Structures are given as structure tokens and as C-alpha cells.
N, C-alpha and C positions, 0 to 999 in steps of 0.2 A: 735936234729938236726940242725945244724947253718949254716952259709952263705960257711964257709969254705967244709962243706960235700955236699951242692951245686956245687960249685965251681970245685973242686981236686980232691975228693976222688971217686967219680961217675958221671964224665960230659955226660959217654955218656946214662946214664939210661935216662934223661928225654929226648932223642932223636930215644930212642929205640924202638919205636912203638907199647909197649903192653900197652892193653888196659888202666891196670890200673897198676901205682907202685908203689912204696913203699911212693915217695911224695904223690899220692893222698890219701893213706890210711892214713898217717899223718895228711893230710888238712879234709878230714872229719872225724877224730874221736876229732881232736882240733876246729874242729867247732863244732859238738855235744859237747863234754864238757864245753865250752863257752856257749854255747845256754841252756843245761839243768843247769849250774849256772845260767844263768839270771832267766829263771825258778821258778827256787824254792825259789830267793831273790824276785821276781816279788808277788808268790803267798805268801813265808813268808808275803810281805805286804799288801795282799790282806785278806787272814787269820786276822790279826790282825787286821785291823778295820772292818772282820765281828766278831769278838770279842768282840769287843767297843759293834757294834752296838747291838747285842744279851744280852750285863750284864745286858739292863732294863731291861728284862725278868729273871732274875736271881732270883729263889724262888719262883714262881708261881707256883699254881700248883704242875706238879712233874719235871717242868725243875730245875733239879740241873747242876752241874759241868759236869758230866758224859755225861748228855743227849745233852749241848753245845755240849762236845766235839766231840760227834758221830753225831754231826748235820753240826759241820764246817767239818769231813771228808769227808762226806755227800756229799757236799755243793763243795768239790775241782776238781773233776771231771770238773764239770763245769765252774769254774775260768778256770783248765787247756784248758779247748778248746778253750776260748776265749784269752786268752795269748800267746799261743802256736806260734804263727805269730811274735808276737814281739818279743818274746823270743829269735829266729831265728834271725831276722833282728840286735837286742841288741847283742847278740853272736857271730855270724859273723862278725860284725864291731871290735867287742872288736879284738876278734881272728887275724883278718887280719889286724889289726894296732898295737898289739904287734908284730907281723913277719915282719912289713915295720921297726919298732921300731928298731930292732934287724937284720935289712935289709937280712933276708931270702927271706924276696919277689924279691928284688934285685938279690937275685944270679937266683933265677928260674927263672927271665924274659931275666937274661942275659944267662940261656941257653937256653932259647929261648921259653918261654911258654907265648902267649900271654893272655888275662884277658881272654876271655871264656874259654881259658884250664884252667887257673888257677880257675875257678868259677865251675868246671863241678865238682871235689869231694863234694864244698859245695853245688851242687845243688843236689846230690846224698843225703846229708845229709837232705837239704832240706826236697826234695819225703821222704825219712822217716816218719819228721814232722809231714808231710802233710797227712801220711795214720795215721797215732796218730791221727791225727786231725779229719778223717771220722773215726775210729774205737770207739772214744770218742764222738760222736754227733749223732752215730746211733745205737752203743750197750753200752754207759754207760751211759751218762747224761739223756739220756730219763726216766730212771730207779732208777738212784741215786738221784736226784735233786723231784722228787715227793716222796720217801721213804723218802730223808728229812723230807720236808713237814708235811708230815703223823707225822711224829714221833715226831715234835716240836708241831703240834697243839694238839697230843694226850697227850703230856707230860706239857701244857699249858690247858688242858678243859680235865680232867682225866676223865673216863665213857664214854666217846663218841664212845670210839669201833669206829676209823674213819681209813678206808683202802683206799689206792689208788689203782686199779686192773686194769689193760688195759685200760689205761687212763679216768676211771670212778670214780666219790670218792663212798665209800660206809661209812655208819657209824649205830650205833646202837641207837636208841633212845625210852628209856622205851620198850615197849613191842613189838615196830616197827621197821621196817627195811628201812632206807629212802637210795636212789641212785640219783647222781646226774651228770649227763651227761657234762657238762663243766659252769664255773664259768668266772664271768665276772664282768668289772666295781669296782675292789677293793671288790669286794664279794657281793658285793649290786643284780647282777642277777644272776639269777641259768636258763640255758637251761638242757629242758627235764629232769625235774624231775619224781621221781616213790616211790609211801608210799604204803610199805603192812603193816597191820596193825596185832596184834597180827599172829607173822610171824610162828610157830608152825603149824605142819604137823597135828596135831586134832583140831585145835583152832583157823584156819583164819580166820577172818571174812570179809577180803576184802582186797582194798584199792583201790588206784586212780595213776593215770599221769595227768601232766601237759606239758603244750610246754615252761613255762619258772612261774619264780617266781621271783618278786621283793621287796628290804625290803623297808617301808617308814614312817617313823613316829614313829619306832621303833615295826614295826607292817610288818611283811611277806602274800602275797599276788601272790596265784596261778590262772594265767590266762589261759584261756583253757582247762577246766580240766573235764575228764573223770574218773568219779567215778561209783568200781564198789562194791556192798554192795553183800555175801553171804548168803542168807535164806534158811529156810532149804528146800521148794521145789523149790526154783529157783534162780536165778542170776539174782540183778534189778542192769539196767546201769544208771545214769543220767550221764547230762553233764553241762558244768556251765561255763559260759563266763568268771565269775571270783568270788574268794571265799576267805578270812582271813585264815589263815596257820597258826596253834597252833606249834610253836616250840622252842626249845632254842639255836636254832644255830645262832649262831652270825657271824654277816659281813670278823667281826676280824679274827674266826677260818676259814674263806673259805679263805680268800686274798690272802694265801702262793698258792693258790691252782688255781686262776687265769688262763685261758689256754690261753698261750705263747707259738707262734710255734717254739722256741730256743729249746722247751724241747719235739719234736712231734720229732719221724723219716722221711722217705722221703715218704712210704706208708701211714701211718698217716695226714702228710701233702695234699697229693698227697687226700686221702678219702674227707678230712676235707675240703677241696677243691670246689670238684664235691656238696657237700649240700647244699652250699653258693655262687652257682652262682647266684643268684638274686641278693646277697649281694656287691655291686662293690668293698666299704671300705676293708669289712673281704674278700673279695674274694683277693681281692690286696695285705692285710698283707701273706695272706698263699702264695702265686704265689711267691712274694720275698723274704720269708722264704725259698722255696724248692729252687731257683735258687741260695742262697747265700748258702743252704746246700751245695752244688752241687759245687759251685764254692771258697767255702772256704778252704778246702785243696790244693789249689794251692795258697795262699798265699804267704806261707814260701817261695817258686820259685821265687816269683816277687820281695820280700824283698833281697833277696838274691843278685840278676840280679842292683837291686837297689842302693845298699849298696856297691859293688864292687868300682867302679871306686873312691868316695870315703875315702874309707880305703885305697887303695895303694897310694893316694898323698905322697906326700914329707913331711914327721914328719916334717917340718920346718912351715905348714901351720897350726901345733894343734897338741896336743897328743891326747891319748886316750881318755881322760874326755871330750875334744875339737870335737871328735868322732862321740862319744856316745852321746853326746848332738845334732849332725847332725841326728845320727840315732834315736834317738825319735822324733824329730822334723818331720823326711820323716815319721816313723811309724804314728801318731797322723795326720799328711795330709793326708792320707791313712785313715783314719780313720773317720774324717771327711767329705771326700769326699764321702766317701760308708753311711754315716748318710744321710745328704743331698741329697743324690741318693734317698736314701730311704724311706724320708719322700714325694720326688717330686712324685716317682711311688705310693706309699701308696693314694695320695693326686690325683690319674689320671695322672699326668704331664706327666710321661714318660711309657714305660712297663716296669714291673717288670723284665724279662730278661735282658733289658739295662741296669737297674739298677743294679744288680748286677754282669753282664758280662763288664759295661763301666767304672767303677774303676780299675778294671785289666789290661784291654787294654790300658788305659789311664799312667799307671805307668810302663807296660812293655815296651811301647813307651819312657818311659822315660827312663829306662832303656839301651834301645838301643841307644839313642841318647847319654844319657853319657859316656855307653862302648864303643862308635864310638871319642869323641872329648879326652876321656884319653889318655896320652900319653902312 
């Protein structure tokens, strides 16, 4: 498709009133192709960085090249979730800049296409990208990332048979089974710990539960412990404020399982927030994560709207490389504003919903202003 096809061959196609034209399909597929290329390139860079980071653990325990490759593969959905909006921004910028350099955008504008009309197929492509973000965030990342971390931990520390099931960590240690509901503070603080001793059906000796456990000076300690011991004729229940805990678990083994909101589903975030209503800092974190999970799929649409006026400017203002640099600057600006508003929200400065919605509204207004001022 070239400028002549827009101006001479099918001049009435753009005024036919049809909802979707061949040019719409061409623009949507072109934007998707360029965005996919950008996503693959960005993923390649991040995969390379992760491989380099993991090489330091290569050879420890059972952690070999095969396990490293599986770990990186299982980590890719989370990378893609974070990179898709930036890939859409750069892809749309590169595609429109290429069309502008070939005078195809000029032909479309002369055929009566306004900038909003020109953006319509690209917004359709961005909506598909937003749907992919939603699917990854809700149904892929919450399972792929913990699975990757469990596989890595088992390879580095063989014999513990660690499993991540339903948002909880289960592991076998000697004749006992340990369940940990949450990991915090780089693996040195555990929440809601349960230990079953001799967990065979015929030889269960008992167990104990603890509200928390913490690691200090090379030793674990359990707090608010309720211990049950099975005697021949009765159950003996004792409570302790704090007791030492003899276990071979190391914080570095659990560090990868620090409970982060970015690998929790929306129902899990809502449930977790209800459980920490009295902890303002933690509650703000979970509320912010919930709102960002809801709003993040809309980011690709905003990115397309923002870059459109820059992409259709005269090529004398800079080539594709200069426009990609502009797009990258816009993407980084959005990320910076988003992160700063998040820090302020977690500290209690602004409501979590405003921190998540505010940057979207601000960049939407910026896009509207740029589109209004565009020639």
C-alpha cells in the first residue's frame, strides 16, 4: 500500500462510511506487527539481563542450564505483562513514522482522515494488547512466577521438596511438613506458620502454629505459638509467647517468595486487604495494587493517543530514530509519574485509587491537548 493507492486507486474508499475499511485493517495489523517486534526486542534484552543475573547461581545444588532455561521461560509472562504498554507505544510510533516517511499518512489526511479517525484502528490494536495484559495479570503471572521461584529454590536447595500451592508455601523437612502463608522482609519474616510433626497417618505426634516467625542472629524464633501434642489418652495444648525454632530453612531460600502484590489476582488482593485493615501501610500497598491491576490494561490505549501527534509531524523534525527516542521518553515519563504517585499513596499522601487513575487521566488530557494542537 502506497500513497498512490490512497489518492488515485480507491479515492472513495475513505469516504464510503463503512465502519472498517481495508486501510483500517492495514493500520491495525501494521501497528500490531511493529508492537510485537518491539515486545520481542524488549523481552530479549530483559531475558539476557536475567540470564546474566542467574549465572552466579549456576552449578549450585541441582541448578543447571536446563533449570535456568525453564526459570527464564516461566518468568517471561511477568516481563511481558510489564513491557506490553511500552512495546505498544514504541511500535505505534515506529509504524506511524514509517508511514509518514513514505507519504502514506499524507495521503490519508488528504483523503479526509482526521487524527482521531487515523487512531481508531490503532486503538483497536491497543485494546487487544490491553486484553492480553489483563489475561496475563490475572490468569498467567500469578501461577507462572511462583512456579518459577519454587523450581529455582528446589534446585538450589535439593531435599526440601518445596511447593507453592494456592498462595501458600509447603515444604518437607525431615519427618515434618511446614506450611508458610506469607514471606516478608527479604525472607526473614514469615506469617502464619504451621508445622506438622511425623505427618504419617499412624504416627502423627502433633504440631504447632505460630502467628509469625522471624530470623535473628542466625536463629529462627516463633511468636504467638499454639502447640498441640498427641498423648495416648488426650491432646495436650500449650501456648507460648515466643520460642526458638530449629529448622534448616534459610532466608535466601524464601527470599524469592516475598509476597508481592504484582503476582496476586484481584480476588486475592481484595481478600488480603480485608485481612490487614488495621495495618495502614500494608493496606495502602494492597489497595494500590488492586487499582493498578484494574487500570493497567487501559495504558496501551493512552500510549497510542499520546504518540499519535508526534508520529504524524513532518519528517523534517526527525526520522524514525528520533521519534522512537521521543516515544521512549514519553513511556519513561509515564512510568516515573506512576511510580512517584505510588510512593506517595503508600505513605498515605493520596488515596490509592487516585494514584492509579491520576497518571492515566493526566496523560489522557495531554493526548487530548496534543491532538487538538496537531495540524
